[in-house]
C-alpha positions in Angstrom: 80.8 127.4 27.6 82.3 129.1 30.9 81.1 132.2 32.4 83.8 134.3 34.1 83.7 137.2 36.8 86.0 139.2 38.8 85.9 141.4 41.8 88.7 143.8 42.6 89.4 144.9 46.4 91.4 147.8 47.3 93.3 146.4 50.3 95.3 149.6 51.2 92.1 151.5 51.7 89.6 148.8 52.7 87.0 149.2 49.8 86.3 147.9 46.4 88.4 149.3 43.5 85.9 151.5 41.4 87.0 152.8 38.4 89.7 150.5 37.7 90.3 149.6 33.8 90.9 146.1 32.8 90.9 143.5 29.9 90.7 140.4 29.1 92.9 138.6 26.4 93.1 135.0 24.8 96.2 133.1 24.6 96.9 134.8 21.1 96.8 138.2 22.6 93.4 139.2 21.0 91.5 141.4 23.4 87.8 139.7 24.2 86.7 142.5 26.5 87.7 145.6 28.1 86.2 147.5 30.8 86.0 149.3 34.1 85.0 148.0 37.5 81.8 149.4 38.9 81.2 150.7 42.5 81.1 147.4 43.7 84.9 146.7 42.0 83.1 144.0 39.8 82.9 144.3 36.0 79.9 142.9 34.5 79.3 141.8 30.8 82.5 139.6 30.7 82.0 137.0 27.9 82.0 133.4 28.0 84.9 131.4 27.3 85.9 127.9 25.7 88.8 125.7 27.6 91.8 127.3 27.0 94.4 130.1 28.1 93.4 133.7 29.3 94.7 136.7 30.8 93.4 139.4 32.9 95.3 142.6 32.8 94.3 145.2 35.6 95.7 148.9 35.3 96.6 149.5 39.1 99.1 152.2 39.3 96.4 154.5 37.4 93.7 153.4 39.8 96.0 154.6 42.8 97.4 157.7 41.4 93.7 159.0 40.7 92.8 157.9 44.4 95.6 160.2 45.2 98.3 157.5 46.1 101.9 159.0 45.9 103.5 156.4 43.9 107.2 156.2 43.2 108.5 156.4 39.6 108.0 154.0 38.0 105.6 152.6 40.2 106.2 149.0 41.9 102.9 147.5 40.3 102.0 149.0 36.9 99.6 146.6 35.3 98.7 143.2 37.1 98.2 140.6 34.6 96.9 137.4 35.9 97.2 134.3 33.6 95.0 131.4 34.0 93.5 128.4 32.2 90.0 127.3 31.8 89.4 123.4 31.8 86.0 123.2 32.2 82.3 124.6 31.9 80.8 126.0 35.0 81.9 129.3 36.4 85.3 131.0 36.8 85.8 133.7 39.5 89.0 135.6 39.4 89.6 138.4 42.2 92.2 140.5 42.5 93.3 142.0 46.0 95.5 144.6 45.4 97.7 147.4 46.9 100.2 149.6 45.4 102.9 147.3 46.5 101.3 143.6 46.7 98.1 141.6 45.3 96.9 138.2 45.6 94.6 136.0 43.5 92.7 132.7 43.6 90.0 130.9 41.9 86.8 131.9 43.5 83.3 130.6 43.2 
């Protein structure tokens, strides 16, 4: 089995994105986990994964609106969905660096 972690960084404010809602789905769209980032922008308690396809969805617009950022209607980024594959055991780290108008991700360690 593979362990999974994420870390969300608010690049607009230069800080961890505390309080961002997210969920994890399998390839069939079933929700495996739903949670919220902690003060460090991390989300502990994610389940172990078997090889396969998954997606993490981050509720970006609500996070920035709650932080007092004036967003257009509709916002450029509402939810950010990162679809990824797990090919082997070990650990997968899927971070998100995000602002109201851009995001980046990669496979971390």
